[in-house]
N, C-alpha and C positions, 0 to 999 in steps of 0.2 A: 487565455493561455492554459488555465486549469483544465478546461474541458478537453482541449487537444491532448494534453499530457495524460489525463485519465483514460481517454480512448486508446491512446498508444499503449499505456500500461495494461489495460484490459486485453487488448489484442495479443500483447506479448505473453501475458499469463495464460490465456486460453491456448496459445500455441505450445506452451510448456506443460500442458495437462491440468491446469487449474480449472475448477468450475466456479464461475463468478456467481455469488449468491446475492450480492447487493452492490449498488453503486450510489454514492452520495447518500449514505444512510445517516439520518440525523438522530442524535441523542441530545440529552439535556446539556451535555458538555460542549458539543460542537458537531462536526460531521466526520464520518469515516469515509474516505475516498472509495475504497474497494474492500469488500469482504469476500473471501474466496475459500474454497475447500480443496484440499490436496490429499490424494491418497498416497500413502507411502508404506514402505516396508513389505515384507513377504505376505502379510495378511491383508494388505490394503487398508490399514487403519486410516481413518479420516482425520485430518488436522484442519482446524479453523485458522485462516491466515488473514490478519488485518493489514491492509496495505496503505501506507501514506505515500502519496504521489507528489513529487516536487519537480516543477518544470521551470526552466529559464531559457531565454534566448541568449546564447553565448555565455562565456564565463569571465568576461572582463571585470565584472563586479562581484566575483565569487561564484562558487559552485552551488548547485541545488543542495548538496550535502551540508553546506554551510548554514542553510536556513533551518536545519533541524537542531533546535537547542533543547535545553532541559525542560523549559515550559511547554514546548510543543510535544515532547516525548510524554510528559505527564498527561496532557490532554488526550493523546492517542491511547495511552494506557487506560485512562478513565473511560474513554469511549468503548474500548474493547471489553472492559469489565461490565459495563452497562449492557452492551449488546449480548454478551454471553449469558448474563443473568436473565435478561428479557426472553431470550430464545431457549433458556434452560439447557445450555450446552454443557456437557459433562466431559468431553474429550480434550485432547491436547490442543494447544493453540500457540500462535506466535505472532509477533508484529514485525512486518517487513517495511522497507522503503524502496520505492522505485524512483530513481533520480534521472531526469531526462534533460539533456542539453540540445536545444534546437539551433539550427542555422538561421540566418535572417529570413530565408524563404520558408521557414517552419518545417523543413525536412530534418530528420533526426541526425544529429552529430554523435550523440552518445546516449545510450540507455543502460543504466546499471541497476541491477537488482541486489539489494542488500538484505539478506535474511537475518531474522532474529535480532533486531536492533535494540530491543529491550529485554534484558535478562533478569 
């Protein structure tokens, strides 16, 4: 399920103008699903975007958003800090979530992009 969701999220981000830098990047804390770069503003400043992808089939037992708790957010934040330090990134960054709900045939029922989930 995770691979399907990550591929859907990657395709979505690329269509939205993001450049994917890493997929399934491992740190000592866990794994970063996607690391992307997005140009924004008048001068095209690059922003590093860490993306947590959550995928479920149906929402009978809760939404993908329900699976993002404080412990998960802490891990994502630590992953982001570790990645930024390792790559010596000095620019702006943010953490996003892409939550995907699939139908039983694995087609997309809903894909929601939540920007800046950790402030």
